C-alpha positions in Angstrom: 36.4 113.1 -125.2 33.0 114.4 -124.1 30.7 112.7 -121.6 28.5 111.1 -124.3 31.5 109.5 -126.0 32.8 108.3 -122.7 29.5 106.7 -121.8 29.2 105.0 -125.1 32.8 103.7 -124.8 32.1 102.5 -121.2 28.9 100.6 -122.3 30.7 98.9 -125.1 33.7 97.9 -123.0 31.5 96.6 -120.2 29.4 94.6 -122.6 32.5 93.0 -124.2 34.1 92.4 -120.8 31.1 90.6 -119.4 31.7 87.9 -122.0 34.9 86.9 -120.2 33.1 85.2 -117.2 30.7 83.5 -119.7 33.7 82.2 -121.8 35.5 81.0 -118.7 32.3 79.1 -117.6 31.9 77.6 -121.0 35.5 76.4 -121.0 35.1 75.0 -117.5 31.8 73.2 -118.4 33.2 72.1 -121.8 30.3 74.0 -123.6 27.6 72.1 -121.8 24.2 73.4 -122.8 25.5 76.0 -125.2 25.4 76.0 -129.0 27.9 77.5 -131.4 25.2 78.0 -134.0 23.0 80.1 -131.6 25.8 82.3 -130.4 27.3 82.5 -133.9 23.9 83.8 -135.2 23.6 86.3 -132.4 27.1 87.5 -133.2 26.0 88.0 -136.8 23.0 90.0 -135.7 25.1 92.1 -133.4 27.6 92.6 -136.2 24.9 93.7 -138.5 23.7 96.2 -135.8 27.2 97.6 -135.4 27.6 98.1 -139.1 24.2 99.7 -139.7 24.7 102.0 -136.7 28.2 102.9 -137.9 26.8 103.7 -141.3 24.4 106.1 -139.7 27.2 107.7 -137.5 25.2 106.4 -134.5 25.7 104.8 -131.1 27.5 101.6 -132.3 30.0 100.8 -129.5 27.5 98.7 -127.4 26.6 96.5 -130.3 30.3 96.2 -131.2 31.1 95.0 -127.6 28.3 92.4 -128.0 29.5 91.4 -131.5 33.2 90.9 -130.4 32.1 89.0 -127.3 29.8 86.9 -129.4 32.4 86.1 -132.0 35.0 85.0 -129.4 32.4 83.0 -127.4 31.3 81.3 -130.7 34.9 80.4 -131.5 35.4 78.9 -128.1 32.2 76.8 -128.5 33.2 75.7 -132.0 36.7 74.7 -130.7 34.9 72.6 -128.1 32.6 71.0 -130.6 29.4 72.7 -129.3 27.4 72.5 -132.5 23.7 72.0 -132.5 21.0 73.1 -135.0 17.2 73.0 -134.3 14.2 75.1 -134.8 15.5 77.9 -132.7 18.6 78.3 -134.8 16.6 78.1 -138.0 14.4 80.9 -136.6 17.4 83.1 -135.8 18.9 82.4 -139.2 15.6 83.5 -140.9 15.7 86.7 -138.8 19.3 87.3 -140.0 18.2 86.9 -143.6 15.2 89.2 -143.0 17.5 91.8 -141.5 19.8 91.6 -144.5 16.8 91.9 -146.9 15.5 95.0 -145.0 19.0 96.5 -145.1 19.4 95.8 -148.8 16.0 97.2 -149.8 15.3 99.9 -147.3 18.6 101.1 -145.8 20.6 101.0 -142.6 17.9 102.8 -140.4 15.2 100.3 -141.1 17.7 97.5 -140.8 18.7 98.7 -137.3 15.1 98.6 -136.3 14.5 95.1 -137.8 17.7 93.6 -136.4 17.1 95.1 -132.9 13.7 93.5 -133.0 15.3 90.2 -134.1 17.8 90.2 -131.3 15.1 90.8 -128.7 12.9 88.1 -130.2 15.8 85.7 -130.2 16.2 86.3 -126.4 12.6 85.2 -125.6 13.4 81.5 -125.3 16.2 82.3 -122.9 13.9 84.4 -120.9 11.2 81.7 -120.7 13.8 79.1 -119.8 15.2 81.4 -117.1 11.7 81.7 -115.7 11.3 78.0 -115.6 14.8 77.4 -114.0 16.0 80.6 -112.4 19.7 81.0 -112.0 20.5 83.7 -109.4 24.2 83.6 -110.3 23.4 84.6 -113.9 21.4 87.5 -112.5 24.7 89.3 -111.7 25.8 88.9 -115.3 22.5 90.2 -116.6 22.7 93.1 -114.1 26.1 93.9 -115.6 24.6 93.9 -119.1 21.8 96.3 -117.8 24.5 98.7 -116.6 26.3 98.5 -119.9 23.1 99.2 -121.8 22.1 102.1 -119.6 25.5 103.7 -120.0 25.2 103.4 -123.8 21.7 104.8 -123.6 22.8 107.9 -121.8 25.8 108.1 -124.2 23.3 108.8 -127.0 23.3 112.4 -128.1 19.8 112.5 -129.5 16.5 110.6 -129.1 16.9 108.9 -132.5 16.9 105.3 -133.7 20.6 105.4 -134.4 21.5 106.8 -130.9 19.0 105.2 -128.5 17.0 102.3 -129.9 19.6 99.6 -129.4 20.5 100.4 -125.8 16.9 101.1 -124.9 15.7 97.7 -126.2 18.7 95.8 -124.8 18.1 97.5 -121.4 14.5 96.2 -121.4 15.6 92.8 -122.4 18.4 92.7 -119.7 16.0 93.9 -116.9 13.6 91.1 -117.9 16.5 88.6 -117.7 17.6 89.9 -114.3 14.0 89.5 -113.0 13.8 86.0 -114.5 17.1 85.0 -112.9 15.8 85.9 -109.4 12.2 84.8 -110.1 10.9 82.5 -107.3 10.8 78.9 -108.6 7.5 77.0 -108.2 7.8 74.0 -106.0 
């Protein structure tokens, strides 16, 4: 196994492993403030990324880690009755459908770009909410996701969409979330 493969694997395993503390907290809090629909739709987006990257023989282990973690987290929320549907979930569902349409009509490369953008857009409300109500404890989790994303980025073997786009975009989103978690709250 070469260094690139090792970095990709480490990024994917760390990403998946970071869902464990989230799942434990969701079980402890009985799903308070979390929605099966939101996490389920994110799991669908991450699964789409995994498949499109795999089809291109690209850097798919990071998105696979996110997909597996998202599916398990969604299942936990569903078991706890954490179902809610609003405008945000409708927006994510529309982005899922747009990603499927792009995939169908223009192939896996363009679908990878469209779905990566969709995942990042879907993260904006969480970022804004974190700026409003910073949670320093969540900063550690987002710092862990940043490490996973950076490892996967350096696991890429070329500066191409299928090797570097997803980890680069997810690194930027994770760094923003870390900053938001520790952002000074207005009094």
